[in-house]
N, C-alpha and C positions, 0 to 999 in steps of 0.2 A: 532532483530534476525538474525543470521548468514545467509548468502547464500539467501539473500532476493533484492528484488530491489523495486523502488518505483516509480510510475508514477504520474506526477502532471498533473491532469487534465485541460487543458487550457480553461480560460474564465469560469471556474467554480471555486469552492473552495473545490474541493475535492483531496485527497491523497490517492494513491490506493496501498499499499503494496503487491507484490506477489514473488511468486518463481518460477524457471523455473527449472525442472527437467525433461533430454532428449526431448520429443517432447511435454510434458505437461506443463501448465502454471497453476499454483493454486495462485486464488484471496485471500489472507488472510484476507483482511479487506477493507472496504471503509469509510474514516473519513472525518467530513465536519472540515475546517482548522480552522473554528470559535470556536470550542470546542476544550478544551484541550486534547492532545495526551497523551495518557497512556504512563507510564514509559517502559513498557514492552507490546509485543503483541505477 
């Protein structure tokens, strides 16, 4: 997804894609990395 960033949560198996617009952060999803990531989110 364009204009997104990904946060890898250290010491866990979570990946958090998010978007920043101005002073707002929107968390798009929270994935556990042992699961297959979707082709598109």
